[in-house]
N, CA, C and O atoms as a MOPAC input file, in Angstrom:
PM7 MOZYME 1SCF
protein

 N      0.85100 1    -1.16300 1     0.00000 1
 C      0.00000 1     0.00000 1     0.00000 1
 C      0.90900 1     1.24300 1     0.00000 1
 O      1.82900 1     1.35000 1     0.81000 1
 N      0.64100 1     2.15000 1    -0.89700 1
 C      1.44000 1     3.37000 1    -0.95100 1
 C      1.03500 1     4.31400 1     0.17000 1
 O     -0.00400 1     4.13500 1     0.80500 1
 N      1.87900 1     5.33700 1     0.40900 1
 C      1.56900 1     6.33000 1     1.44300 1
 C      0.25500 1     7.04200 1     1.12200 1
 O     -0.55000 1     7.28700 1     2.02000 1
 N      0.03700 1     7.37000 1    -0.13100 1
 C     -1.20400 1     8.05800 1    -0.53600 1
 C     -2.42300 1     7.16700 1    -0.31000 1
 O     -3.45200 1     7.62900 1     0.18200 1
 N     -2.30700 1     5.89400 1    -0.67000 1
 C     -3.41900 1     4.96300 1    -0.45500 1
 C     -3.71700 1     4.79100 1     1.03100 1
 O     -4.87900 1     4.76400 1     1.43800 1
 N     -2.66900 1     4.67600 1     1.83400 1
 C     -2.84900 1     4.52200 1     3.28300 1
 C     -3.52400 1     5.75200 1     3.86800 1
 O     -4.43100 1     5.62900 1     4.69200 1
 N     -3.08900 1     6.93900 1     3.44900 1
 C     -3.68300 1     8.16600 1     3.96500 1
 C     -5.16600 1     8.24500 1     3.62800 1
 O     -5.97600 1     8.65100 1     4.46100 1
 N     -5.51800 1     7.85900 1     2.41300 1
 C     -6.92500 1     7.88400 1     2.00800 1
 C     -7.73200 1     6.81500 1     2.74800 1
 O     -8.83200 1     7.08100 1     3.23300 1
 N     -7.17500 1     5.61000 1     2.82900 1
 C     -7.87700 1     4.50300 1     3.47900 1
 C     -8.09900 1     4.75000 1     4.97000 1
 O     -9.17300 1     4.46000 1     5.49500 1
 N     -7.09200 1     5.28100 1     5.64600 1
 C     -7.17700 1     5.47300 1     7.08500 1
 C     -7.58200 1     6.88700 1     7.48400 1
 O     -7.62500 1     7.19600 1     8.67400 1
 N     -7.88400 1     7.75800 1     6.50900 1
 C     -8.31200 1     9.13500 1     6.77900 1
 C     -7.25000 1     9.90000 1     7.56000 1
 O     -7.48600 1    10.35800 1     8.67800 1
 N     -6.06400 1    10.02900 1     6.94000 1
 C     -4.90200 1    10.66600 1     7.55300 1
 C     -4.46800 1    11.84400 1     6.70100 1
 O     -4.52500 1    11.78800 1     5.47300 1
 N     -4.03700 1    12.90800 1     7.35400 1
 C     -3.43000 1    14.03900 1     6.65600 1
 C     -2.08200 1    14.33000 1     7.29500 1
 O     -1.94600 1    14.28300 1     8.51700 1
 N     -1.07100 1    14.63500 1     6.45900 1
 C      0.26200 1    14.97200 1     6.96500 1
 C      0.78200 1    16.16100 1     6.17700 1
 O      0.74200 1    16.18000 1     4.94600 1
 N      1.27100 1    17.14900 1     6.90900 1
 C      1.88700 1    18.30900 1     6.28900 1
 C      2.73800 1    19.03500 1     7.31300 1
 O      2.61600 1    18.80100 1     8.51500 1
 N      3.59900 1    19.91700 1     6.82900 1
 C      4.38400 1    20.72900 1     7.75400 1
 C      3.45300 1    21.74200 1     8.40700 1
 O      2.44200 1    22.13100 1     7.82300 1
 N      3.79300 1    22.16400 1     9.60800 1
 C      2.95500 1    23.12800 1    10.31600 1
 C      2.88900 1    24.43900 1     9.53800 1
 O      1.82900 1    25.06200 1     9.48000 1
 N      3.99300 1    24.86800 1     8.94400 1
 C      3.99500 1    26.12800 1     8.19400 1
 C      3.04300 1    26.06100 1     7.01000 1
 O      2.29900 1    27.01100 1     6.76300 1
 N      3.05300 1    24.95100 1     6.27100 1
 C      2.16800 1    24.81400 1     5.11200 1
 C      0.70800 1    24.70100 1     5.55700 1
 O     -0.18200 1    25.28700 1     4.94200 1
 N      0.47200 1    23.94200 1     6.62900 1
 C     -0.88600 1    23.76700 1     7.13200 1
 C     -1.49300 1    25.10600 1     7.54900 1
 O     -2.64400 1    25.40500 1     7.23100 1
 N     -0.70400 1    25.90300 1     8.26400 1
 C     -1.18900 1    27.20200 1     8.72000 1
 C     -1.37800 1    28.15100 1     7.54800 1
 O     -2.34000 1    28.91800 1     7.52400 1
 N     -0.46300 1    28.11100 1     6.56700 1
 C     -0.56200 1    29.04100 1     5.44300 1
 C     -1.80800 1    28.79200 1     4.61400 1
 O     -2.45100 1    29.75300 1     4.19100 1
 N     -2.17900 1    27.53100 1     4.36200 1
 C     -3.38100 1    27.32100 1     3.57400 1
 C     -4.64500 1    27.33200 1     4.41400 1
 O     -5.74500 1    27.19400 1     3.87800 1
 N     -4.50700 1    27.49400 1     5.71800 1
 C     -5.67500 1    27.59800 1     6.59700 1
 C     -6.00600 1    29.04200 1     6.95200 1
 O     -7.01000 1    29.29800 1     7.61700 1
 N     -5.17900 1    29.99000 1     6.51700 1
 C     -5.38600 1    31.38200 1     6.88100 1
 C     -6.31100 1    32.05200 1     5.87600 1
 O     -5.91300 1    32.27000 1     4.73200 1
 N     -7.52000 1    32.38000 1     6.27100 1
 C     -8.43000 1    33.05100 1     5.34500 1
 C     -8.03900 1    34.52000 1     5.17900 1
 O     -7.47000 1    35.11300 1     6.09500 1
 N     -8.33900 1    35.11200 1     4.02100 1
 C     -8.06300 1    36.53500 1     3.85500 1
 C     -8.83700 1    37.35000 1     4.88700 1
 O     -9.99800 1    37.05500 1     5.16900 1
 N     -8.20300 1    38.36200 1     5.44600 1
 C     -8.87500 1    39.22200 1     6.41800 1
 C     -9.08700 1    38.56700 1     7.76400 1
 O     -9.95000 1    38.99100 1     8.53300 1
 N     -8.29400 1    37.51300 1     8.06600 1
 C     -8.46000 1    36.80900 1     9.33500 1
 C     -8.26700 1    37.75000 1    10.50900 1
 O     -7.32900 1    38.54700 1    10.53200 1
 N     -9.15200 1    37.65400 1    11.47300 1
 C     -9.00100 1    38.33600 1    12.75300 1
 C     -9.27900 1    37.30200 1    13.82800 1
 O    -10.09100 1    36.39900 1    13.62600 1
 N     -8.61700 1    37.42300 1    14.96500 1
 C     -8.71900 1    36.41900 1    16.02800 1
 C    -10.16200 1    36.13800 1    16.42100 1
 O    -10.50100 1    34.99500 1    16.73000 1
 N    -11.00000 1    37.13500 1    16.41600 1
 C    -12.38500 1    36.92900 1    16.86700 1
 C    -13.29900 1    36.36500 1    15.77900 1
 O    -14.45800 1    36.04300 1    16.04300 1
 N    -12.77700 1    36.24800 1    14.55700 1
 C    -13.59000 1    35.70100 1    13.47000 1
 C    -13.88600 1    34.23200 1    13.73600 1
 O    -12.99200 1    33.49100 1    14.14500 1
 N    -15.12400 1    33.79600 1    13.51100 1
 C    -15.39100 1    32.36100 1    13.65700 1
 C    -14.74400 1    31.61500 1    12.49100 1
 O    -15.09300 1    31.83600 1    11.33100 1
 N    -13.81500 1    30.74600 1    12.80200 1
 C    -13.10100 1    29.98900 1    11.78200 1
 C    -13.51900 1    28.52500 1    11.90200 1
 O    -13.59600 1    27.97700 1    13.00100 1
 N    -13.78100 1    27.91600 1    10.77600 1
 C    -14.12700 1    26.50000 1    10.76500 1
 C    -13.13700 1    25.77200 1     9.87600 1
 O    -12.89200 1    26.18700 1     8.74300 1
 N    -12.58500 1    24.72200 1    10.36800 1
 C    -11.66400 1    23.90200 1     9.59800 1
 C    -12.21600 1    22.47200 1     9.56900 1
 O    -11.59000 1    21.55100 1    10.09300 1
 N    -13.36700 1    22.29500 1     8.96600 1
 C    -13.98100 1    20.96200 1     9.02600 1
 C    -13.10100 1    19.88100 1     8.41000 1
 O    -13.08200 1    18.75100 1     8.89700 1
 N    -12.38000 1    20.20900 1     7.35600 1
 C    -11.56200 1    19.18100 1     6.72200 1
 C    -10.44200 1    18.72500 1     7.65300 1
 O    -10.23300 1    17.52300 1     7.81600 1
 N     -9.71800 1    19.66300 1     8.26800 1
 C     -8.63000 1    19.28800 1     9.17300 1
 C     -9.16600 1    18.65200 1    10.44700 1
 O     -8.52700 1    17.76400 1    11.01200 1
 N    -10.30500 1    19.08700 1    10.89600 1
 C    -10.89700 1    18.52700 1    12.11900 1
 C    -11.44200 1    17.11900 1    11.88300 1
 O    -11.56900 1    16.34200 1    12.82900 1
 N    -11.76500 1    16.78300 1    10.63900 1
 C    -12.41500 1    15.50800 1    10.34200 1
 C    -11.45400 1    14.32700 1    10.23100 1
 O    -11.88300 1    13.17900 1    10.34000 1
 N    -10.18300 1    14.58000 1    10.01900 1
 C     -9.24400 1    13.46800 1     9.87700 1
 C     -9.15500 1    12.66800 1    11.17000 1
 O     -9.15500 1    13.23000 1    12.26500 1
 N     -9.07900 1    11.34100 1    11.02600 1
 C     -8.89000 1    10.50100 1    12.21100 1
 C     -7.49700 1    10.70900 1    12.78300 1
 O     -7.30800 1    10.64000 1    13.99800 1
 N     -6.51500 1    10.96400 1    11.91400 1
 C     -5.14900 1    11.24400 1    12.34600 1
 C     -4.63600 1    12.43700 1    11.55200 1
 O     -4.63500 1    12.42300 1    10.32100 1
 N     -4.20700 1    13.45700 1    12.26100 1
 C     -3.59600 1    14.63200 1    11.64200 1
 C     -2.14000 1    14.66300 1    12.07900 1
 O     -1.84600 1    14.71300 1    13.27300 1
 N     -1.23000 1    14.63300 1    11.11100 1
 C      0.19500 1    14.66200 1    11.40700 1
 C      0.71300 1    16.06100 1    11.09000 1
 O      0.71300 1    16.49100 1     9.93700 1
 N      1.15000 1    16.75400 1    12.12300 1
 C      1.69500 1    18.10400 1    11.98400 1
 C      3.20400 1    17.97200 1    12.09300 1
 O      3.73700 1    17.67700 1    13.16300 1
 N      3.87800 1    18.19000 1    10.99500 1
 C      5.30700 1    17.93600 1    10.90600 1
 C      6.10500 1    19.23200 1    11.02500 1
 O      5.65300 1    20.29800 1    10.60600 1
 N      7.28800 1    19.11900 1    11.59800 1
 C      8.28300 1    20.18900 1    11.63200 1
 C      7.89900 1    21.39700 1    12.48900 1
 O      8.24400 1    22.52400 1    12.13400 1
 N      7.20800 1    21.19900 1    13.58900 1
 C      6.90600 1    22.32700 1    14.47800 1
 C      8.21400 1    22.82700 1    15.07200 1
 O      8.96100 1    22.05800 1    15.67800 1
 N      8.48500 1    24.08500 1    14.90200 1
 C      9.71500 1    24.67400 1    15.41500 1
 C     10.76500 1    24.90000 1    14.35900 1
 O     11.75800 1    25.58400 1    14.60600 1
 N     10.56100 1    24.33700 1    13.18300 1
 C     11.52500 1    24.51000 1    12.10700 1
 C     11.50800 1    25.94600 1    11.60100 1
 O     12.55600 1    26.52400 1    11.31200 1
 N     10.31700 1    26.51500 1    11.49600 1
 C     10.14000 1    27.90500 1    11.06100 1
 C      9.24800 1    28.59200 1    12.09400 1
 O      8.18500 1    28.06500 1    12.42300 1
 N      9.65200 1    29.75800 1    12.61500 1
 C      8.78000 1    30.47500 1    13.55900 1
 C      7.46200 1    30.85100 1    12.88900 1
 O      7.42800 1    31.18000 1    11.70400 1
 N      6.38800 1    30.80100 1    13.65300 1
 C      5.07400 1    31.15300 1    13.12100 1
 C      4.76000 1    32.61700 1    13.41800 1
 O      5.22100 1    33.17500 1    14.41400 1
 N      3.98700 1    33.21400 1    12.55700 1
 C      3.48200 1    34.55600 1    12.83200 1
 C      2.48400 1    34.46600 1    13.97700 1
 O      2.06500 1    33.37100 1    14.35400 1
 N      2.10700 1    35.60100 1    14.52500 1
 C      1.09400 1    35.61600 1    15.59500 1
 C     -0.18700 1    34.94500 1    15.11200 1
 O     -0.77700 1    34.12900 1    15.81900 1
 N     -0.60900 1    35.29900 1    13.90100 1
 C     -1.82000 1    34.70100 1    13.32900 1
 C     -1.64500 1    33.20400 1    13.13000 1
 O     -2.55300 1    32.42800 1    13.43100 1
 N     -0.48300 1    32.78800 1    12.62500 1
 C     -0.21800 1    31.36500 1    12.42000 1
 C     -0.26100 1    30.58000 1    13.71900 1
 O     -0.81500 1    29.48200 1    13.76700 1
 N      0.32400 1    31.14200 1    14.77700 1
 C      0.30500 1    30.47500 1    16.08300 1
 C     -1.12200 1    30.37200 1    16.61500 1
 O     -1.49900 1    29.34600 1    17.18200 1
 N     -1.91400 1    31.42300 1    16.43600 1
 C     -3.31600 1    31.39300 1    16.87700 1
 C     -4.10400 1    30.33800 1    16.10800 1
 O     -4.91900 1    29.62400 1    16.69300 1
 N     -3.86700 1    30.23600 1    14.80300 1
 C     -4.56800 1    29.24000 1    13.99100 1
 C     -4.17000 1    27.81900 1    14.37600 1
 O     -5.01600 1    26.92500 1    14.40600 1
 N     -2.88100 1    27.60300 1    14.67200 1
 C     -2.43700 1    26.29300 1    15.12900 1
 C     -3.12800 1    25.93400 1    16.44100 1
 O     -3.60700 1    24.81100 1    16.60500 1
 N     -3.18100 1    26.88100 1    17.37000 1
 C     -3.85800 1    26.64200 1    18.64300 1
 C     -5.33100 1    26.30500 1    18.41300 1
 O     -5.86800 1    25.38200 1    19.02500 1
 N     -5.96900 1    27.05600 1    17.53400 1
 C     -7.38600 1    26.82300 1    17.23500 1
 C     -7.59500 1    25.43600 1    16.62800 1
 O     -8.54900 1    24.74000 1    16.97500 1
 N     -6.70300 1    25.03600 1    15.72300 1
 C     -6.79900 1    23.73000 1    15.09300 1
 C     -6.65200 1    22.62200 1    16.13600 1
 O     -7.42600 1    21.66500 1    16.13900 1
 N     -5.66000 1    22.75200 1    17.02100 1
 C     -5.45100 1    21.75500 1    18.08300 1
 C     -6.65200 1    21.73500 1    19.02100 1
 O     -7.10600 1    20.66400 1    19.42400 1
 N     -7.16600 1    22.90100 1    19.36800 1
 C     -8.32600 1    22.97500 1    20.26300 1
 C     -9.54600 1    22.29700 1    19.65200 1
 O    -10.28700 1    21.61500 1    20.36000 1
 N     -9.76700 1    22.47100 1    18.35300 1
 C    -10.90600 1    21.83900 1    17.68500 1
 C    -10.77200 1    20.32300 1    17.67200 1
 O    -11.77500 1    19.61200 1    17.73600 1
 N     -9.55300 1    19.82600 1    17.59100 1
 C     -9.32000 1    18.38700 1    17.53300 1
 C     -9.18900 1    17.76400 1    18.92000 1
 O     -9.24400 1    16.54000 1    19.03800 1
 N     -9.02000 1    18.55300 1    19.96000 1
 C     -8.77700 1    18.06000 1    21.31700 1
 C     -9.84400 1    17.05100 1    21.73200 1
 O    -11.03500 1    17.36300 1    21.75100 1
 N     -9.40800 1    15.85500 1    22.06000 1
 C    -10.24500 1    14.72500 1    22.47800 1
 C    -11.24400 1    14.28600 1    21.40800 1
 O    -12.20500 1    13.58300 1    21.71900 1
 N    -11.03100 1    14.68900 1    20.15600 1
 C    -11.92100 1    14.28100 1    19.05700 1
 C    -11.19500 1    13.45900 1    18.00300 1
 O    -11.81300 1    12.64300 1    17.31900 1
 N     -9.89400 1    13.66500 1    17.86800 1
 C     -9.12600 1    12.96000 1    16.85200 1
 C     -7.67400 1    12.88700 1    17.26600 1
 O     -7.20800 1    13.68900 1    18.07600 1
 N     -6.96500 1    11.93300 1    16.71500 1
 C     -5.55200 1    11.75600 1    17.03600 1
 C     -4.71900 1    12.79300 1    16.27800 1
 O     -4.94800 1    13.05200 1    15.09600 1
 N     -3.76300 1    13.37000 1    16.97400 1
 C     -2.86800 1    14.34200 1    16.36700 1
 C     -1.44000 1    13.96400 1    16.72600 1
 O     -1.11300 1    13.78100 1    17.89800 1
 N     -0.60300 1    13.85000 1    15.72000 1
 C      0.79800 1    13.54000 1    15.91700 1
 C      1.59300 1    14.77700 1    15.51500 1
 O      1.41200 1    15.30500 1    14.41800 1
 N      2.46400 1    15.23400 1    16.39400 1
 C      3.25200 1    16.43200 1    16.12400 1
 C      4.72500 1    16.05400 1    16.18700 1
 O      5.17600 1    15.44800 1    17.15900 1
 N      5.47600 1    16.41300 1    15.14500 1
 C      6.91700 1    16.20500 1    15.17600 1
 C      7.60600 1    17.55000 1    15.36200 1
 O      7.17900 1    18.56300 1    14.80800 1
 N      8.66400 1    17.54600 1    16.13700 1
 C      9.41900 1    18.77200 1    16.39100 1
 C     10.84800 1    18.40000 1    16.75200 1
 O     11.09300 1    17.35500 1    17.35500 1
 N     11.77600 1    19.24900 1    16.38500 1
 C     13.15400 1    19.03600 1    16.80000 1
 C     13.48200 1    19.85600 1    18.04300 1
 O     14.63900 1    19.92200 1    18.45800 1
 N     12.46600 1    20.48000 1    18.64000 1
 C     12.65900 1    21.32100 1    19.82300 1
 C     12.02900 1    20.69900 1    21.06100 1
 O     10.96800 1    20.08200 1    20.96600 1
 N     12.66400 1    20.85100 1    22.22200 1
 C     11.99500 1    20.46000 1    23.47000 1
 C     10.87200 1    21.45600 1    23.77600 1
 O     10.87500 1    22.58100 1    23.27600 1
 N      9.92400 1    21.03200 1    24.59200 1
 C      8.76900 1    21.88700 1    24.89800 1
 C      9.16700 1    23.27300 1    25.40300 1
 O      8.50800 1    24.25900 1    25.07200 1
 N     10.22600 1    23.36400 1    26.19200 1
 C     10.58300 1    24.66000 1    26.76900 1
 C     11.09000 1    25.66700 1    25.72700 1
 O     11.28700 1    26.83900 1    26.04700 1
 N     11.30000 1    25.22000 1    24.49500 1
 C     11.71400 1    26.13600 1    23.42900 1
 C     10.58600 1    26.45800 1    22.44400 1
 O     10.79700 1    27.20200 1    21.48600 1
 N      9.40000 1    25.90600 1    22.67000 1
 C      8.29200 1    26.15200 1    21.74500 1
 C      7.83100 1    27.61000 1    21.75600 1
 O      7.28000 1    28.08000 1    20.76000 1
 N      8.04000 1    28.32500 1    22.84200 1
 C      7.62700 1    29.72800 1    22.90500 1
 C      8.33400 1    30.54400 1    21.82900 1
 O      7.76000 1    31.49300 1    21.29500 1
 N      9.56300 1    30.18700 1    21.51100 1
 C     10.28300 1    30.89800 1    20.45500 1
 C      9.57200 1    30.75500 1    19.11000 1
 O      9.57300 1    31.69300 1    18.31200 1
 N      8.97600 1    29.61600 1    18.85300 1
 C      8.25900 1    29.37100 1    17.60100 1
 C      6.87000 1    29.98400 1    17.62200 1
 O      6.41500 1    30.54200 1    16.62300 1
 N      6.18800 1    29.87800 1    18.77300 1
 C      4.79500 1    30.32900 1    18.85400 1
 C      4.66600 1    31.78500 1    19.28200 1
 O      3.62400 1    32.40200 1    19.06000 1
 N      5.71000 1    32.34300 1    19.89400 1
 C      5.74300 1    33.76700 1    20.18100 1
 C      5.04600 1    34.24000 1    21.44300 1
 O      5.14400 1    35.42100 1    21.77800 1
 N      4.35100 1    33.37200 1    22.15300 1
 C      3.61100 1    33.77800 1    23.34400 1
 C      3.67800 1    32.66600 1    24.38400 1
 O      3.36500 1    31.51100 1    24.09700 1
 N      4.09000 1    33.03100 1    25.59500 1
 C      4.14200 1    32.03200 1    26.66800 1
 C      2.74800 1    31.52300 1    27.01100 1
 O      2.56500 1    30.33200 1    27.26600 1
 N      1.77600 1    32.41100 1    27.01700 1
 C      0.40800 1    32.01100 1    27.36900 1
 C     -0.15400 1    31.03200 1    26.33500 1
 O     -0.72900 1    30.00500 1    26.69500 1
 N      0.01400 1    31.35500 1    25.05000 1
 C     -0.48600 1    30.48200 1    23.99800 1
 C      0.25800 1    29.14500 1    24.02300 1
 O     -0.36100 1    28.09200 1    23.87200 1
 N      1.57900 1    29.18100 1    24.21100 1
 C      2.36500 1    27.95000 1    24.27500 1
 C      1.90600 1    27.07900 1    25.44300 1
 O      1.75300 1    25.86800 1    25.28800 1
 N      1.68800 1    27.68600 1    26.60600 1
 C      1.20800 1    26.93600 1    27.76600 1
 C     -0.13700 1    26.28900 1    27.52000 1
 O     -0.34900 1    25.13000 1    27.87500 1
 N     -1.04600 1    27.03300 1    26.91500 1
 C     -2.38600 1    26.49400 1    26.63100 1
 C     -2.31700 1    25.37100 1    25.59000 1
 O     -3.02500 1    24.37100 1    25.70700 1
 N     -1.46900 1    25.53800 1    24.57900 1
 C     -1.31200 1    24.50900 1    23.55300 1
 C     -0.71300 1    23.24100 1    24.15900 1
 O     -1.19800 1    22.13800 1    23.91000 1
 N      0.33900 1    23.40500 1    24.95300 1
 C      0.96700 1    22.24200 1    25.59300 1
 C      0.00900 1    21.54400 1    26.55500 1
 O      0.04300 1    20.32000 1    26.68600 1
 N     -0.83600 1    22.31000 1    27.22300 1
 C     -1.82900 1    21.72400 1    28.12200 1
 C     -2.74200 1    20.77000 1    27.35200 1
 O     -3.06300 1    19.68400 1    27.83600 1
 N     -3.15400 1    21.17500 1    26.16600 1
 C     -4.04800 1    20.33300 1    25.36700 1
 C     -3.33500 1    19.12800 1    24.76600 1
 O     -3.86500 1    18.01700 1    24.77200 1
 N     -2.12300 1    19.35400 1    24.24600 1
 C     -1.48300 1    18.23600 1    23.55100 1
 C     -0.77700 1    17.26100 1    24.48200 1
 O     -0.43600 1    16.15800 1    24.05600 1
 N     -0.54900 1    17.62700 1    25.73000 1
 C      0.10000 1    16.68000 1    26.64500 1
 C     -0.90300 1    15.94500 1    27.53200 1
 O     -0.50300 1    15.12900 1    28.36300 1
 N     -2.18400 1    16.21600 1    27.37200 1
 C     -3.23500 1    15.50700 1    28.10200 1
 C     -3.60700 1    14.27900 1    27.26200 1
 O     -3.88300 1    14.42500 1    26.07200 1
 N     -3.62200 1    13.11400 1    27.82700 1
 C     -3.89800 1    11.85500 1    27.10600 1
 C     -2.86800 1    11.65700 1    25.99200 1
 O     -3.24200 1    11.54800 1    24.82400 1
 N     -1.59900 1    11.61000 1    26.32800 1
 C     -0.57400 1    11.60500 1    25.29200 1
 C      0.49400 1    10.54500 1    25.54600 1
 O      0.72500 1    10.13100 1    26.68200 1
 N      1.12100 1    10.12900 1    24.49200 1
 C      2.34000 1     9.33500 1    24.55200 1
 C      3.42100 1    10.17300 1    23.88500 1
 O      3.30100 1    10.52600 1    22.71200 1
 N      4.46700 1    10.49000 1    24.62400 1
 C      5.56500 1    11.28500 1    24.08100 1
 C      6.71000 1    10.34200 1    23.73400 1
 O      7.18500 1     9.58300 1    24.57800 1
 N      7.13500 1    10.40200 1    22.50100 1
 C      8.26700 1     9.60100 1    22.04500 1
 C      9.42000 1    10.55700 1    21.77400 1
 O      9.38300 1    11.34300 1    20.82700 1
 N     10.43600 1    10.48000 1    22.61300 1
 C     11.60900 1    11.32500 1    22.42600 1
 C     12.67500 1    10.49600 1    21.73000 1
 O     13.08300 1     9.44100 1    22.21500 1
 N     13.10800 1    10.98800 1    20.60200 1
 C     14.07600 1    10.25100 1    19.79700 1
 C     15.33800 1    11.08900 1    19.67000 1
 O     15.29400 1    12.24000 1    19.23600 1
 N     16.43600 1    10.51300 1    20.04400 1
 C     17.72400 1    11.18700 1    19.94800 1
 C     18.62100 1    10.39200 1    19.01200 1
 O     18.46300 1     9.18100 1    18.85500 1
 N     19.54000 1    11.07600 1    18.40800 1
 C     20.48400 1    10.39500 1    17.52500 1
 C     20.61900 1    11.12800 1    16.21600 1
 O     20.03600 1    12.19200 1    16.00800 1
 N     21.39400 1    10.54000 1    15.34800 1
 C     21.63000 1    11.13600 1    14.04300 1
 C     20.37500 1    11.06300 1    13.17400 1
 O     19.54500 1    10.16600 1    13.32200 1
 N     20.26700 1    11.99300 1    12.30200 1
 C     19.18400 1    12.02800 1    11.32800 1
 C     19.32200 1    10.84600 1    10.37700 1
 O     20.42700 1    10.54200 1     9.92700 1
 N     18.21700 1    10.17800 1    10.06700 1
 C     18.28300 1     9.07600 1     9.11400 1
 C     18.62600 1     9.60400 1     7.72600 1
 O     19.25800 1     8.89600 1     6.94200 1
 N     18.22400 1    10.82900 1     7.40800 1
 C     18.56500 1    11.41600 1     6.10200 1
 C     20.07500 1    11.63200 1     5.99100 1
 O     20.67600 1    11.36400 1     4.95100 1
 N     20.67300 1    12.11700 1     7.07200 1
 C     22.12000 1    12.32600 1     7.09100 1
 C     22.85100 1    10.99400 1     6.94900 1
 O     23.83300 1    10.89600 1     6.21200 1
 N     22.37700 1     9.97800 1     7.64900 1
 C     23.00000 1     8.64700 1     7.55700 1
 C     22.88400 1     8.09800 1     6.14500 1
 O     23.84700 1     7.52400 1     5.63600 1
 N     21.73000 1     8.25600 1     5.49500 1
 C     21.55900 1     7.78400 1     4.11700 1
 C     22.47000 1     8.53900 1     3.15900 1
 O     23.04400 1     7.94600 1     2.24600 1
 N     22.60000 1     9.82700 1     3.36300 1
 C     23.46300 1    10.64700 1     2.51600 1
 C     24.92200 1    10.20300 1     2.64100 1
 O     25.62500 1    10.08100 1     1.63900 1
 N     25.36700 1     9.96700 1     3.86200 1
 C     26.73400 1     9.51300 1     4.09600 1
 C     26.96400 1     8.13600 1     3.45600 1
 O     28.01400 1     7.88500 1     2.86600 1
 N     25.97200 1     7.25500 1     3.58200 1
 C     26.09300 1     5.91500 1     3.00800 1
 C     26.19400 1     5.98300 1     1.47500 1
 O     26.96500 1     5.24000 1     0.86900 1
 N     25.41500 1     6.87400 1     0.85800 1
 C     25.48200 1     7.02100 1    -0.59900 1
 C     26.84700 1     7.52700 1    -1.04500 1
 O     27.39800 1     7.05600 1    -2.04000 1
 N     27.39500 1     8.50100 1    -0.29400 1
 C     28.70100 1     9.07300 1    -0.64200 1
 C     29.81200 1     8.04100 1    -0.44100 1
 O     30.77400 1     8.00800 1    -1.20700 1
 N     29.68200 1     7.20200 1     0.58200 1
 C     30.70000 1     6.18800 1     0.86200 1
 C     30.62500 1     5.02200 1    -0.12000 1
 O     31.63700 1     4.40100 1    -0.44600 1
 N     29.39400 1     4.73400 1    -0.59100 1
 C     29.16800 1     3.55200 1    -1.43800 1
 C     29.38600 1     3.84800 1    -2.84500 1
 O     29.23900 1     2.96700 1    -3.69200 1

């Protein structure tokens, strides 16, 4: 089964946080505007990749929080990040928003901390050596 077939069969979406937020931002967005993300909220598993790789704008951080809040206790969300939780404020820009987001995503959670070399780096080195 290909990745695309699996995503369709199991109702999964995967994208980088920056891309997800960029295509979720409606023109003229204001924090108090009622925003609905039925498509992102409907996935059984939403994979948010690369949180912390690129800092988010204030609006982007608010939209990410809103997306997580809509999915809270309704669907599985997997988040990948190369940053420890105590550095997420640098990406999200607000201690209060970061605290509220972490409160939601660390409730009913399994945290997998992975340390070591990047598999991409290892593959690149193997290709150059071989």
